[in-house]
BAFI-3210 file (N, C-alpha, C; in Angstrom, 3 decimals, decimal comma, padded with zeros to 6 digits):
// residues 66
n [1|2|3|4|5|6|7|8|9|10|11|12|13|14|15|16|17|18|19|20|21|22|23|24|25|26|27|28|29|30|31|32|33|34|35|36|37|38|39|40|41|42|43|44|45|46|47|48|49|50|51|52|53|54|55|56|57|58|59|60|61|62|63|64|65|66]
n.u [066,922|065,107|063,320|062,338|062,011|059,255|057,426|057,113|055,924|053,698|053,222|052,449|050,740|048,158|048,157|046,900|045,095|043,551|043,173|041,538|039,059|038,335|037,951|035,934|033,745|033,460|031,628|030,720|029,802|031,710|034,298|038,040|040,168|039,176|040,198|042,311|042,878|042,449|043,933|046,395|046,965|045,810|048,332|050,173|049,509|050,037|052,639|053,773|052,419|053,971|056,545|056,700|055,439|057,900|060,131|059,136|059,512|062,066|063,037|062,073|063,261|065,849|065,396|065,627|067,697|069,116]
n.v [276,158|274,845|275,492|278,346|278,262|276,973|278,662|280,764|279,495|279,036|281,924|282,676|281,042|281,605|284,552|284,060|282,817|284,583|287,111|285,373|285,234|287,623|288,879|287,143|287,918|290,248|292,339|293,204|295,550|296,999|298,391|298,233|299,814|300,080|297,129|297,067|297,973|297,193|294,329|295,486|296,520|293,986|292,651|294,084|293,622|290,499|290,424|291,630|290,403|287,787|289,046|289,070|286,718|285,648|286,438|286,035|283,012|282,779|283,881|282,028|279,771|280,200|280,933|278,392|276,805|278,157]
n.w [-017,943|-019,100|-017,540|-017,820|-021,247|-020,702|-019,090|-020,845|-022,990|-021,570|-020,706|-024,025|-024,363|-022,313|-023,276|-025,401|-025,163|-023,738|-025,602|-027,329|-025,672|-025,018|-027,798|-028,644|-027,230|-027,772|-030,258|-033,571|-034,375|-031,941|-032,686|-033,823|-032,592|-030,314|-029,321|-030,137|-027,545|-025,027|-025,880|-025,424|-022,945|-021,568|-022,487|-020,943|-018,148|-018,139|-018,858|-016,203|-014,415|-015,529|-014,771|-011,817|-011,074|-011,584|-010,227|-007,941|-007,467|-007,726|-005,734|-003,453|-004,552|-003,918|-001,090|000,034|-001,101|-000,161]
ca.u [066,804|063,516|061,899|062,383|061,292|058,005|057,196|057,266|054,952|052,953|052,989|051,685|049,228|047,572|047,904|046,351|043,758|042,802|042,444|040,763|037,880|037,487|037,691|034,160|033,155|032,849|030,163|030,969|029,863|032,922|035,622|039,181|040,668|039,628|040,391|043,420|043,621|042,453|045,520|047,696|046,167|046,063|049,492|051,066|049,073|050,629|053,867|053,998|052,011|054,926|058,333|056,325|056,099|059,171|060,631|058,918|059,641|063,728|063,018|061,511|064,285|067,491|065,891|065,547|068,513|070,822]
ca.v [277,216|274,463|275,812|279,663|278,194|276,580|279,621|281,489|279,256|279,201|283,256|282,467|280,661|282,624|285,872|283,640|282,748|286,293|287,544|284,665|285,677|289,464|288,667|286,005|288,799|291,469|292,614|293,281|296,809|297,243|298,775|298,100|300,423|299,091|295,975|296,963|298,902|296,167|293,954|296,259|295,962|292,477|292,239|294,545|292,453|289,187|290,548|292,170|288,915|286,906|289,120|288,882|285,591|284,606|287,170|285,673|281,873|282,693|283,883|280,646|279,195|280,874|281,024|277,131|276,302|278,567]
ca.w [-018,961|-019,720|-017,105|-019,080|-022,389|-019,917|-018,998|-022,039|-023,812|-020,672|-021,345|-025,400|-024,669|-021,967|-023,722|-026,389|-024,610|-023,332|-026,716|-027,882|-024,958|-025,427|-029,007|-028,488|-026,498|-028,497|-031,386|-034,329|-034,291|-031,540|-032,857|-033,863|-031,234|-028,077|-028,809|-029,340|-026,122|-024,059|-026,216|-024,682|-021,084|-021,019|-022,129|-019,714|-017,126|-018,041|-018,739|-015,659|-013,574|-015,062|-014,425|-010,709|-010,357|-011,946|-008,834|-006,799|-007,510|-007,684|-004,272|-002,707|-005,163|-003,699|000,242|000,077|-001,286|001,049]
c.u [065,355|062,525|061,597|061,609|059,465|057,349|056,989|056,106|053,658|052,260|051,809|050,693|048,225|046,809|047,120|044,688|042,398|042,273|041,757|038,390|037,438|037,325|035,763|033,325|032,555|031,303|030,929|030,718|030,992|033,845|036,973|040,194|040,360|039,867|041,733|044,057|043,402|043,571|046,260|047,770|046,515|047,202|050,861|050,301|049,636|052,014|054,630|053,679|053,353|056,012|057,970|056,494|057,397|060,217|060,473|059,460|061,204|063,642|063,087|063,107|065,289|067,064|065,805|066,468|069,562|071,315]
c.v [276,105|275,150|277,556|279,427|277,670|278,022|280,735|280,932|278,760|280,886|283,140|281,805|281,279|283,989|285,533|283,510|283,527|286,454|287,143|284,999|286,693|289,263|287,893|287,137|290,173|291,423|292,900|295,111|297,655|297,949|298,710|298,045|300,126|298,038|295,887|296,942|297,668|295,008|294,345|295,863|294,351|291,616|292,923|294,238|291,106|289,222|291,052|291,077|287,690|287,455|288,979|287,633|284,513|285,077|285,998|283,313|281,908|282,848|282,565|280,356|279,375|280,650|279,217|276,613|276,919|279,755]
c.w [-019,279|-018,856|-017,486|-019,802|-021,682|-019,481|-019,656|-022,644|-023,113|-021,013|-022,542|-024,876|-023,572|-022,221|-024,962|-026,401|-024,301|-024,692|-027,686|-026,898|-024,737|-026,656|-028,996|-027,327|-026,858|-029,606|-031,919|-034,642|-033,288|-032,606|-032,557|-032,444|-029,924|-028,286|-028,728|-028,256|-025,347|-024,459|-025,808|-023,440|-021,160|-021,502|-021,714|-018,546|-017,126|-017,937|-017,202|-014,388|-013,783|-014,369|-012,202|-010,026|-010,720|-010,265|-007,716|-006,241|-007,161|-006,143|-003,641|-003,007|-003,952|-001,946|000,720|-000,194|-000,354|-000,204]
res [m|s|i|f|v|l|g|g|a|v|f|i|v|s|f|c|l|f|k|w|s|a|f|r|k|t|n|k|d|q|s|w|l|k|l|s|i|v|g|i|v|d|y|l|i|l|v|v|g|t|l|f|t|g|i|l|f|m|t|m|y|t|i|s|h|g]
***
């Protein structure tokens, strides 16, 4: 159970760091719509990465433990 909690915490931290980095790179003239689209794309990338990493780790665990 703790591996899932740790994965969730890593996901939240990485998403927050993505958003902080994107916010710092924008200037005040850019629209919130563009920043929101970037946020949705970042979110989807992180979700897909988290799912594939979880599948990979569970596959490796299953193979190594028979």
